N, C-alpha and C positions, 0 to 999 in steps of 0.2 A: 504493500500500500504506500510505502515511502520511496519515491524514485531516487533519492539520494543515499539509500541504505540497502545493503544486501547481507543476508545471513544464510548460513548453512547449518542444518541440523542432521545429526546421525541418530538412528534408532533401529533396533532389531524388530523383525516381524516374524511371526510363526506361520509356516506353511503346512503344519501338521494336518489341517483339515483339507489340504489340497486346493484351497481357494483363498486367494488374497483379496481382502476387502477392497472394493473399488474406492472407498472413502479415504484410504491411506495414500492413494496415488493421485498426483496432480501434474499438470504440464511442467516439464523441467526436472521431474524426479529421476533418480538413478537407482535402479534395483540391482543389487549384486548378489549372485548365488555362488558361494565358495565350494570348491571341491574338497573332500576330506583329505587331509595331508597324507601323502604317500599312498593314496588309494589307487589300486589298479584292479581291473576286473579279473585278470587271470595271469598268474605267474607260472611258467612251465619250464620243465627240463626234459630233454630227450635222453633215455637210456637205451643204448643199442648194444648188440653183441651178446656176449655170454653172461647175461643177466637172467635170472629165473623167469621173470615176467617183464620183458623189455616193453618199452612204449613211452608215451608222453605222460608225465606226472605233474600234477599241480602241487605247488608248495606255498607256504606263507613266508612273509619277510622274516629273516632271522633263522630260517631252517637251513640245515647243513646237508652236505652231500651224503654223508653216511646215513642220515635219517631217511632220505629218499631211497637209497639202496636197500635199506632194511625193509621199507615198505614194498619194494619190488621183489622181496624174497631172497635177497642176497645174490651172490655170484654162483655160477655153475662150477662143477668140478673141472671143466675144460677151460676155464678162464685163465688167460695169461695176464695177470694183474700188472706185472712190470711193464707191459707194452700198452697199457691203457692210454687213451687219447682223450683229453678234456679240452673243450673249446668254449669260448665266451664271445658273445656277439659284440660287445663294446670293444674288446681287444682286437677283433677282426677289423672293425671300422678304424681303430687307431693305427693298426699295421698298414691298412690300405692307404691311409693319408700319408704315413711316413714313406711308404714305397713311392707314392706319387710325387712327394717332395724330392726324394732322392733321384727319381727319373728326370725331373726338371733340372736339378743341379747337374746331373750327368750330361744331359743334352746341351746345357750351357757350356760345360767343360769341353765337350766334343767340338762345338762351334768355335770356341776360343782357340783350341789347338789347330783347327783347320785354318782359321784366319791367320794365326801366327805362322803357319807353314807357308801360306800364300805370300805373306809380307816378307818372310825371310828367304823364300825361294827354296826351302828345304821340304822334301817330300816325306816327312815323318809319318809313320803308320799310326792310324787311329783305330785299327782293327780291334785292338784289345778293349778299348772303351766301348766300341760299338757292340762287340760280342757280349760284354757285361750288360749293356743296355737291353739287348735282346733277351738275355736270361731273366732279367728283372721283369721285363714286359710279359714274359710267358709264365711268370710265377703269380700265384694268387695268395692273398692274405688268408691265413687259416684261423688266426685268433687263438692259437694253442696256448694253454696255461699248463706248465709242467708241474705235476703234482705227484706225491708219493702215496698212491692209492693203498698200497699194502700197509703203510704206516697209519694212514687215516682210519682204515677198517680195524686195525689192532689197537687204536687209541694212542699210539706212540708219537704221532705227528698231528699237528694242529689241523682241524677240519676246515673244509672250504665252505664259506657262507655263499649260498646260491644267489644267482641273479637271473632275471628273466632271459630265456633264450639259451641258457647253458646246455651243453651236450656232452655226454660221456659215452665213449665207445670202448668196449672191452673185447679185444680180439680172442680168437681161439688159440690155445697153446700149440705150437708146432715143434715137433721133436727133431726136425732136420736142419742141417747146415748145408747151404748150397755154395759150391766153389765153382766159379766160372772165370773166363778170361784166358790168359796165357798159362794154362796148365795142361799137362799131358792128357788127362781125362776129366773134363768138366762133369761134376756129379753132385749129388746130394748125399749126405751122410748123417747118421743119427748123432744127435748132440750128446756130448759127454763133458761134464763140467771139469774133468781132470785134464782135458786137452786145451791147447792154445791154438792160435791160427796156424802155426807151423805144422802141427800134427795133422790138421785137416788138409793142408796143402800137400 
């Protein structure tokens, strides 16, 4: 009512009845509905491989990897725990960004070397840098987080707090060692913990 004065008032309203009284709202009002802090509809982890009941499992914030593995019935007798592969979505995104940054720097280095060669009249080879660039471009970010799954399951190592999109792959244990390349008879042999690489060769 006073053109020379403006005021703002804050007050809470209840929507429990599913209906906001029209008398509370007038032109220029601002109604804000907040999201519950850290609320997500669904947090999931994928368990694959030698898990008794593999699949996608939901978890709550603060739950650990061993908790979900126990709910999945544990690991099978064929599980190769030491070769387990744990990946995380945000690590994959971070690795992809770092690889992209490194590729950009490498391309700049290659261009700088080529320009230097032209200016100096020297035909220096940039094949090594180009080869490295090709290797990086053909690689994909995995988001792998190295964990000691055996220690986690036994309680000897700190457990992993889960995040949405995590994945655990537990491969099957293989008994064979494969020797290939410049050897007389490329073959696979049964693994023996008493042997070193020379014994297999």
